[in-house]
C-alpha positions, 0 to 999 in steps of 0.5 A: 856110594855103597860100592865106595864104602865096600872098597874102603872096607876091603882095603881096611881089612887087607891092612888089618891082615897085613898088621897081623890079625889072623882070625878070618872070622874076625876079619869077616865081621870087620868086613861085614860091619859098615863102620860109616854107620857109627860115625858122624856125617862130618867124619864119614870120609874117614870111616875106613881109616885105621884110626880112632875118631871122636863120637862126641861126649868126649868119647871115641870109636876105637881104631879098627886094628885095636877092635880086631885085636882085642876080639881076636885075643878073646877068641884065641883063649877060647871065649865063645859066649857070654861076653861083657863089654864095658863101654858101648860107645858108638856100638861098633865094637859091640856089633863086631862082638855080636857077630862072633859071640852067642850072647853079648852084654854091654854097659855104657855110662852115657845114656845118649851114646847107649841109645844111639848104639842100640838104634844102630845095632837094630839097623844091622839086625843084631839082637843078641846084645843086652844093654845097660846104662850104668857104671862099667867099673862095677860090671853087671853082677846079675848077669855074671859070671862071664866067659869074656870081658872086654873093656874099651876104656883105660882103667887107672888100676885093674877093676877087681869087681870085673875080675870077680865076674869072670867065670872059671876059664874066662878071660878079660882084655883091658887097657890099664894105665894112665899116661902109659897104657898097656892092653892086658889079658887076664885069665881066671884059671881055677880062681887064680888070675894070670896076666899077660901084657899085649901091647902099648895102647891109647884109650880114653879113661874108664870113668866111674858113674853113669850120666843120664 
């Protein structure tokens, strides 16, 4: 079974490369991360398909291409440590980040998902992640500023509180919009925020307020 998963992971990574993901470190992290560990048993046969899948609680595990692309963009603009992830979810994106950035902070509003994600990260011996149960719209003030912020749910408007937690030279990648969502890169350059649209995407909404 493990060999079957490995072959599927190889095929997935080759497809990501064909779709334009060029950062070999990102591709290696995708190859190293057993996506099937983050997916419920009934959907494990779809683990290495390049598609988003439900993980319960109205949430999804993101499409691998989007996980790779968002991570690649942060690395391209020079982010290498102190990354805040808003929306831990299954922990899959968190696991990719933990292999590529020195220190990762991750916020999840749904307590049950947070506990599952922490268990999976420990299974993979990834211990450079600090987790918080809280409201992603508010970020994590006590750990700011961050060199990178990655938001894995779509905000109806740009969260000003997250922009305020960017270090000088820091970058945030976030899907913005409701019916039409655009993956957007924000960079803080001396207190001036630049904005670049990356691609049209489809994410679950970024909802305010934690759930126990």
